[in-house]
C-alpha positions as CSV (number, residue, x, y, z in Angstrom):
1,X,-15.9,47.6,-24.6
2,X,-16.0,47.1,-20.8
3,X,-13.5,48.9,-18.5
4,X,-11.9,45.5,-17.7
5,X,-11.4,44.7,-21.4
6,X,-10.1,48.2,-22.1
7,X,-7.6,47.9,-19.3
8,X,-6.5,44.5,-20.5
9,X,-6.0,45.7,-24.1
10,X,-4.0,48.7,-22.8
11,X,-1.7,46.5,-20.8
12,X,-1.2,44.1,-23.7
13,X,-0.4,47.1,-25.9
14,X,2.3,48.2,-23.4
15,X,3.8,44.7,-23.4
16,X,2.2,43.4,-20.2
17,X,0.4,40.1,-20.2
18,X,-2.7,39.6,-18.1
19,X,-2.6,36.9,-15.4
20,X,-4.1,33.5,-16.3
21,X,-5.4,31.3,-13.4
22,X,-3.2,28.3,-13.0
23,X,-4.7,25.1,-11.7
24,X,-3.1,24.0,-8.5
25,X,-1.2,20.7,-8.5
26,X,-1.6,18.4,-5.4
27,X,1.5,18.1,-3.3
28,X,2.5,14.5,-3.1
29,X,3.5,13.8,0.6
30,X,6.2,11.2,1.1
31,X,8.4,10.0,3.9
32,X,11.9,11.4,3.7
33,X,14.6,8.9,2.8
34,X,16.6,7.9,5.9
35,X,20.1,9.3,6.1
36,X,22.9,6.9,5.2
37,X,25.6,7.0,7.9
38,X,28.6,4.6,8.3
39,X,26.9,2.1,6.0
40,X,23.6,2.2,7.8
41,X,20.2,3.6,6.9
42,X,19.0,5.5,10.0
43,X,15.3,6.1,10.8
44,X,14.5,9.8,11.3
45,X,14.1,9.4,15.1
46,X,17.1,7.0,15.3
47,X,14.9,4.2,16.7
48,X,16.4,1.7,14.3
49,X,19.1,1.3,11.6
50,X,19.1,-0.9,8.5
51,X,21.8,-2.5,6.5
52,X,20.0,-2.9,3.2
53,X,18.0,-0.9,0.8
54,X,16.0,-1.8,-2.4
55,X,13.5,0.1,-4.4
56,X,11.2,-1.0,-7.1
57,X,9.3,1.0,-9.7
58,X,7.3,-0.5,-12.6
59,X,8.3,1.6,-15.6
60,X,10.0,-1.2,-17.5
61,X,6.8,-3.1,-18.3
62,X,8.1,-6.3,-16.5
63,X,8.2,-7.5,-12.9
64,X,11.5,-6.3,-11.5
65,X,14.2,-8.5,-10.0
66,X,13.5,-9.2,-6.3
67,X,9.7,-9.7,-6.6
68,X,8.0,-13.0,-7.6
69,X,4.4,-13.9,-8.6
70,X,2.6,-16.2,-6.3
71,X,0.9,-19.4,-7.4
72,X,-0.8,-21.5,-4.6
73,X,-4.3,-22.3,-3.3
74,X,-5.7,-21.0,0.0
75,X,-8.1,-23.7,1.1
76,X,-11.2,-24.0,-1.1
77,X,-12.0,-20.3,-1.1
78,X,-9.4,-18.6,-3.3
79,X,-6.0,-19.0,-5.0
80,X,-3.2,-16.9,-6.3
81,X,-2.5,-17.1,-10.0
82,X,0.5,-15.5,-11.9
83,X,-1.7,-14.2,-14.6
84,X,-3.3,-11.8,-12.1
85,X,0.0,-9.9,-11.7
86,X,0.5,-7.4,-14.6
87,X,3.0,-4.6,-15.0
88,X,1.7,-1.9,-17.3
89,X,1.5,1.9,-17.7
90,X,4.0,2.4,-14.8
91,X,2.1,0.3,-12.2
92,X,2.2,-3.1,-10.7
93,X,-1.4,-4.2,-11.1
94,X,-2.7,-7.0,-8.8
95,X,-6.0,-8.3,-10.1
96,X,-9.1,-10.1,-8.9
97,X,-11.2,-10.6,-12.1
98,X,-14.9,-10.0,-11.8
99,X,-17.8,-12.4,-11.9
100,X,-16.0,-15.4,-10.4
101,X,-17.1,-18.2,-8.1
102,X,-15.0,-20.1,-5.6
103,X,-12.1,-20.7,-5.6
104,X,-11.6,-17.0,-6.5
105,X,-8.5,-16.3,-8.6
106,X,-6.4,-13.5,-7.0
107,X,-3.1,-11.7,-7.5
108,X,0.0,-11.5,-5.2
109,X,3.7,-10.8,-5.3
110,X,6.3,-11.7,-2.6
111,X,9.8,-10.6,-2.0
112,X,12.5,-13.0,-3.0
113,X,14.2,-12.1,0.2
114,X,12.6,-14.5,2.7
115,X,14.7,-13.8,5.9
116,X,13.8,-10.1,6.5
117,X,14.0,-9.2,10.2
118,X,12.8,-5.6,10.8
119,X,12.2,-3.1,8.0
120,X,10.8,0.2,7.0
121,X,8.6,-0.4,3.9
122,X,7.0,2.5,1.9
123,X,4.4,1.6,-0.7
124,X,2.9,4.2,-3.1
125,X,-0.3,2.9,-4.4
126,X,-3.9,3.4,-5.6
127,X,-6.3,1.2,-3.7
128,X,-9.2,-0.7,-5.2
129,X,-12.5,1.0,-5.8
130,X,-14.5,-2.1,-6.8
131,X,-16.3,-3.6,-3.8
132,X,-15.4,-7.1,-2.6
133,X,-11.6,-7.4,-2.2
134,X,-8.8,-6.9,0.4
135,X,-5.6,-5.1,-0.6
136,X,-2.7,-6.1,1.6
137,X,0.8,-4.7,2.2
138,X,2.5,-6.7,4.9
139,X,5.2,-8.8,6.5
140,X,4.2,-12.5,6.9
141,X,5.9,-15.5,8.4
142,X,2.8,-17.2,9.8
143,X,-0.7,-16.4,11.0
144,X,0.9,-15.5,14.3
145,X,3.8,-13.5,13.0
146,X,2.4,-10.8,10.7
147,X,2.1,-7.0,10.6
148,X,0.0,-5.4,7.9
149,X,-1.9,-2.6,6.2
150,X,-5.1,-3.7,4.6
151,X,-7.9,-2.0,2.7
152,X,-11.4,-3.5,2.5
153,X,-13.0,-2.1,-0.6
154,X,-16.6,-3.0,0.3
155,X,-18.2,-0.6,2.8
156,X,-20.8,-3.3,3.6
157,X,-18.2,-5.7,4.9
158,X,-19.2,-6.5,8.4
159,X,-15.8,-5.3,9.6
160,X,-16.2,-1.9,7.8
161,X,-19.7,-1.5,9.1
162,X,-20.8,0.8,6.3
163,X,-17.6,3.0,6.0
164,X,-14.5,1.8,4.2
165,X,-11.5,1.7,6.5
166,X,-7.7,1.2,6.4
167,X,-6.9,-1.6,8.8
168,X,-3.6,-1.7,10.7
169,X,-2.9,-5.0,12.4
170,X,-0.3,-7.1,14.3
171,X,-1.6,-10.6,14.3
172,X,-1.9,-12.5,17.5
173,X,1.5,-13.7,18.8
174,X,0.6,-14.6,22.4
175,X,-2.9,-16.2,22.3
176,X,-4.7,-13.1,23.6
177,X,-6.1,-11.8,20.3
178,X,-4.6,-9.6,17.6
179,X,-3.8,-5.9,18.0
180,X,-5.4,-3.6,15.4
181,X,-6.8,-0.2,14.6
182,X,-9.2,0.8,11.8
183,X,-8.6,4.3,10.5
184,X,-10.1,6.6,7.9
185,X,-8.2,6.4,4.6
186,X,-6.5,9.4,3.1
187,X,-8.5,11.5,0.6
188,X,-9.4,9.9,-2.8
189,X,-7.5,6.7,-2.0
190,X,-9.0,4.8,-5.0
191,X,-8.0,7.5,-7.6
192,X,-4.9,9.1,-6.1
193,X,-1.5,7.8,-5.2
194,X,-0.7,7.8,-1.4
195,X,2.2,6.4,0.5
196,X,1.5,3.6,3.0
197,X,4.4,2.8,5.3
198,X,5.2,0.3,8.1
199,X,8.2,0.6,10.3
200,X,8.7,-2.8,12.0
201,X,11.5,-2.6,14.6
202,X,12.4,-4.7,17.6
203,X,9.4,-4.6,20.0
204,X,7.6,-1.8,18.1
205,X,5.5,-1.3,15.0
206,X,4.6,2.1,13.6
207,X,2.3,2.9,10.7
208,X,2.4,6.0,8.5
209,X,0.2,7.5,5.8
210,X,1.7,10.1,3.4
211,X,4.7,10.4,5.7
212,X,2.7,11.1,8.9
213,X,2.6,8.6,11.7
214,X,-1.0,7.4,12.4
215,X,-0.4,4.7,15.1
216,X,2.1,2.6,16.9
217,X,2.0,-0.3,19.3
218,X,4.3,-2.6,21.2
219,X,1.7,-5.4,21.3
220,X,2.0,-8.6,19.2
221,X,5.1,-7.4,17.4
222,X,6.5,-10.1,15.0
223,X,9.9,-11.3,16.1
224,X,10.9,-13.8,13.4
225,X,12.3,-13.4,9.9
226,X,10.2,-13.8,6.7
227,X,9.2,-12.1,3.4
228,X,7.1,-9.0,2.6
229,X,3.9,-9.6,0.7
230,X,1.6,-7.4,-1.6
231,X,-1.7,-8.9,-2.6
232,X,-5.3,-8.3,-3.7
233,X,-7.7,-11.1,-2.8
234,X,-11.3,-12.1,-2.1
235,X,-12.6,-15.2,-0.4
236,X,-16.3,-14.3,-0.1
237,X,-16.2,-13.8,3.6
238,X,-18.9,-11.2,4.5
239,X,-17.0,-10.4,7.7
240,X,-13.8,-9.3,5.9
241,X,-13.2,-9.1,2.2
242,X,-16.8,-9.7,1.2
243,X,-17.1,-10.4,-2.6
244,X,-16.3,-11.9,-4.9
245,X,-16.3,-8.7,-6.9
246,X,-18.8,-8.3,-9.8
247,X,-16.3,-6.4,-11.9
248,X,-12.5,-6.6,-12.2
249,X,-10.9,-5.2,-9.1
250,X,-7.4,-3.7,-9.5
251,X,-4.9,-2.7,-6.8
252,X,-2.2,-0.5,-8.4
253,X,1.3,-0.1,-6.9
254,X,3.4,2.7,-8.3
255,X,6.6,2.1,-6.2
256,X,8.0,0.2,-3.2
257,X,10.9,1.4,-1.1
258,X,12.3,-1.0,1.5
259,X,15.0,-0.5,4.1
260,X,15.6,-3.7,6.0
261,X,17.8,-6.1,7.9
262,X,18.2,-9.9,7.4
263,X,19.4,-12.8,9.4
């Protein structure tokens, strides 16, 4: 018997257990909930306050109240179909089935609240691995009133240029071009849950990943009310979504937390 085994046996005989290595568990980083003061939800730096709060998880197996499946065409390239929105295994799954031709069937949900004016929205999600889609989490009133987080799953999309990026954008409000930044995603974004957050306030938009601010801008900030949108889509555009995907592409949302004002 080796010295190590002899020592272990002696310790066991005296009532001591030998240490067993324990696998480390990743720490899930999330934004702190804003304090609730005098009926208002206050952002941590007090830059804004919100009257309303709603949160969604997907443990029940059905789409919760306050979110609705989309059903409409987008030109001749793609369309949103209710059957591509599925709640299962604790996730909201937005699907783009593989092997399609145009118009490509895609998945989207929209908030029933359609007059949101400023919000802090935190989405915990697993992004799509399969190349050929765009995952979106965003406010949208029109093509000129939009702030978003988007994931292009195909590294060979012309916009990605060989490396998959997370795209943070305010669409063009003044005719001078949109305001955007492409950043590296967090670690393992297609297999691990991460929190993606937009703080849209008057004259300022800030973006966060896992509770840490990654960018802000005062340019092209939306200023009109509208809904919040979550989608997974492809239109075959090599410059953006690429695709359509050869296999099923799934965008999995674990939870959504929204603090917001309405008009």
